[in-house]
N, CA, C and O of each residue as an XYZ file, in Angstrom:
252
protein
N       1.564     -5.955     -3.590
C       0.720     -5.078     -2.784
C       1.283     -4.956     -1.376
O       2.104     -5.762     -0.937
N       0.826     -3.942     -0.697
C       1.361     -3.588      0.608
C       0.522     -4.198      1.739
O      -0.684     -3.964      1.813
N       1.158     -4.974      2.611
C       0.486     -5.577      3.752
C       0.256     -4.614      4.896
O      -0.283     -5.002      5.933
N       0.658     -3.357      4.723
C       0.485     -2.346      5.774
C      -0.820     -1.569      5.610
O      -1.184     -0.781      6.484
N      -1.530     -1.785      4.491
C      -2.789     -1.086      4.230
C      -3.945     -2.072      4.314
O      -3.954     -3.093      3.626
N      -4.914     -1.760      5.157
C      -6.067     -2.641      5.377
C      -6.889     -2.824      4.098
O      -7.474     -3.886      3.885
N      -6.936     -1.797      3.247
C      -7.732     -1.840      2.019
C      -7.229     -2.913      1.046
O      -7.993     -3.390      0.207
N      -5.951     -3.296      1.153
C      -5.372     -4.293      0.249
C      -5.673     -5.732      0.670
O      -5.399     -6.667     -0.081
N      -6.233     -5.912      1.864
C      -6.405     -7.255      2.430
C      -7.883     -7.563      2.570
O      -8.666     -6.733      3.030
N      -8.255     -8.784      2.161
C      -9.648     -9.215      2.307
C      -9.666    -10.707      2.619
O      -8.674    -11.403      2.404
N     -10.769    -11.183      3.114
C     -10.931    -12.593      3.435
C     -10.771    -13.432      2.171
O     -11.286    -13.074      1.112
N     -10.053    -14.552      2.286
C      -9.837    -15.438      1.153
C      -8.551    -15.179      0.401
O      -8.199    -15.934     -0.506
N      -7.837    -14.114      0.767
C      -6.591    -13.754      0.093
C      -5.449    -14.617      0.624
O      -5.392    -14.911      1.818
N      -4.535    -15.023     -0.266
C      -3.356    -15.801      0.115
C      -2.241    -14.834      0.516
O      -1.870    -13.947     -0.253
N      -1.704    -15.017      1.743
C      -0.704    -14.091      2.285
C       0.399    -14.845      3.016
O       0.272    -16.034      3.308
N       1.482    -14.132      3.306
C       2.515    -14.620      4.213
C       2.528    -13.685      5.406
O       2.589    -12.465      5.253
N       2.467    -14.277      6.616
C       2.448    -13.483      7.846
C       3.640    -13.857      8.718
O       4.244    -14.916      8.547
N       3.968    -12.969      9.655
C       4.952    -13.289     10.684
C       4.180    -13.458     11.992
O       3.457    -12.559     12.423
N       4.347    -14.628     12.614
C       3.695    -14.911     13.895
C       4.420    -14.175     15.008
O       5.582    -13.801     14.848
N       3.746    -13.963     16.141
C       4.334    -13.254     17.282
C       5.649    -13.906     17.716
O       6.631    -13.207     17.966
N       5.675    -15.238     17.807
C       6.875    -15.934     18.274
C       7.988    -15.949     17.224
O       9.129    -16.286     17.540
N       7.666    -15.586     15.978
C       8.663    -15.569     14.896
C       9.147    -14.165     14.555
O       9.884    -13.989     13.585
N       8.741    -13.157     15.340
C       9.092    -11.780     14.998
C      10.603    -11.543     14.998
O      11.108    -10.793     14.163
N      11.329    -12.173     15.926
C      12.782    -11.993     15.976
C      13.470    -12.659     14.801
O      14.378    -12.078     14.206
N      13.049    -13.871     14.456
C      13.690    -14.613     13.363
C      13.177    -14.163     11.996
O      13.884    -14.297     10.996
N      11.953    -13.631     11.944
C      11.380    -13.177     10.679
C      10.813    -14.301      9.832
O      10.531    -14.103      8.650
N      10.639    -15.494     10.427
C      10.081    -16.632      9.699
C       8.641    -16.333      9.270
O       7.823    -15.897     10.080
N       8.344    -16.572      7.993
C       7.015    -16.287      7.464
C       6.178    -17.559      7.396
O       6.695    -18.641      7.118
N       4.879    -17.417      7.653
C       3.916    -18.510      7.583
C       2.911    -18.166      6.490
O       2.343    -17.073      6.484
N       2.693    -19.096      5.571
C       1.783    -18.856      4.456
C       0.396    -19.393      4.793
O       0.264    -20.432      5.441
N      -0.636    -18.676      4.348
C      -1.997    -19.131      4.578
C      -3.016    -18.241      3.898
O      -2.672    -17.323      3.154
N      -4.272    -18.532      4.168
C      -5.389    -17.787      3.575
C      -6.107    -17.021      4.681
O      -6.408    -17.581      5.735
N      -6.378    -15.747      4.441
C      -6.991    -14.856      5.440
C      -8.424    -15.287      5.738
O      -9.236    -15.467      4.830
N      -8.721    -15.451      7.043
C     -10.106    -15.692      7.477
C     -10.702    -14.401      8.030
O     -11.801    -14.009      7.637
N      -9.979    -13.731      8.946
C     -10.473    -12.501      9.578
C      -9.384    -11.442      9.570
O      -8.198    -11.757      9.674
N      -9.793    -10.178      9.446
C      -8.879     -9.048      9.608
C      -9.075     -8.524     11.032
O     -10.190     -8.163     11.411
N      -8.004     -8.481     11.819
C      -8.114     -8.119     13.228
C      -7.753     -6.660     13.508
O      -8.177     -6.111     14.525
N      -6.982     -6.024     12.627
C      -6.624     -4.614     12.801
C      -7.766     -3.745     12.294
O      -8.236     -3.924     11.171
N      -8.216     -2.800     13.126
C      -9.343     -1.955     12.726
C      -8.892     -0.671     12.033
O      -9.659     -0.087     11.267
N      -7.664     -0.222     12.287
C      -7.199      1.022     11.655
C      -6.875      0.796     10.177
O      -6.577     -0.333      9.786
N      -6.926      1.843      9.346
C      -6.691      1.673      7.905
C      -5.260      1.272      7.545
O      -5.036      0.655      6.503
N      -4.281      1.620      8.404
C      -2.889      1.235      8.155
C      -2.223      0.848      9.468
O      -2.694      1.209     10.546
N      -1.110      0.101      9.363
C      -0.302     -0.223     10.537
C       1.142     -0.370     10.076
O       1.402     -1.063      9.092
N       2.094      0.272     10.769
C       3.490      0.268     10.308
C       4.149     -1.111     10.249
O       5.098     -1.304      9.489
N       3.663     -2.069     11.039
C       4.265     -3.412     11.061
C       3.453     -4.430     10.267
O       3.823     -5.603     10.208
N       2.369     -4.003      9.667
C       1.515     -4.900      8.905
C       0.170     -5.093      9.580
O       0.059     -5.008     10.803
N      -0.848     -5.352      8.775
C      -2.208     -5.570      9.286
C      -2.277     -6.949      9.942
O      -1.813     -7.936      9.371
N      -2.856     -7.012     11.136
C      -2.972     -8.283     11.852
C      -4.182     -9.055     11.329
O      -5.281     -8.510     11.221
N      -3.965    -10.334     11.005
C      -5.025    -11.182     10.460
C      -5.025    -12.538     11.148
O      -4.036    -12.939     11.762
N      -6.155    -13.240     11.035
C      -6.255    -14.650     11.451
C      -6.383    -15.466     10.177
O      -7.204    -15.159      9.312
N      -5.567    -16.507     10.067
C      -5.608    -17.376      8.896
C      -6.652    -18.471      9.094
O      -7.158    -18.658     10.200
N      -6.973    -19.194      8.020
C      -7.949    -20.291      8.067
C      -7.550    -21.359      9.088
O      -8.416    -21.992      9.692
N      -6.230    -21.564      9.286
C      -5.763    -22.591     10.237
C      -5.719    -22.080     11.676
O      -5.336    -22.823     12.579
N      -6.106    -20.816     11.904
C      -6.170    -20.268     13.254
C      -4.964    -19.449     13.665
O      -5.005    -18.776     14.695
N      -3.873    -19.485     12.879
C      -2.692    -18.686     13.205
C      -3.007    -17.204     13.078
O      -3.765    -16.794     12.199
N      -2.405    -16.386     13.986
C      -2.602    -14.951     13.975
C      -1.250    -14.281     13.827
O      -0.295    -14.632     14.521
N      -1.168    -13.315     12.919
C       0.081    -12.589     12.735
C      -0.132    -11.395     11.832
O      -1.248    -11.106     11.400
N       0.984    -10.697     11.553
C       0.938     -9.494     10.726
C       1.361     -9.810      9.291
O       2.328    -10.535      9.057
N       0.618     -9.253      8.342
C       0.861     -9.526      6.920
C       2.179     -8.878      6.484
O       2.379     -7.677      6.667
N       3.067     -9.679      5.911
C       4.328     -9.186      5.358
C       4.321     -9.222      3.839
O       4.941     -8.374      3.197
N       3.622    -10.201      3.253
C       3.546    -10.319      1.797
C       2.149    -10.730      1.397
O       1.508    -11.540      2.067
N       1.675    -10.156      0.285
C       0.413    -10.582     -0.307
C       0.757    -11.341     -1.575
O       1.425    -10.806     -2.461
N       0.303    -12.592     -1.667
C       0.680    -13.441     -2.797
C      -0.323    -13.334     -3.947
O      -0.154    -13.985     -4.977
């Protein structure tokens, strides 16, 4: 599924995100979605979410 569409993402979903400080390296962080922070239906760089552990980043992969 596509991490650029808000409709594909919901709370409790397992995802891989890129954190702000990892954008250059592209390192992905795995976690479970707690909140969806992007209000628009799509975003070219991925929907911004907050994970259960508090990390915030853009969804790159939906597991």
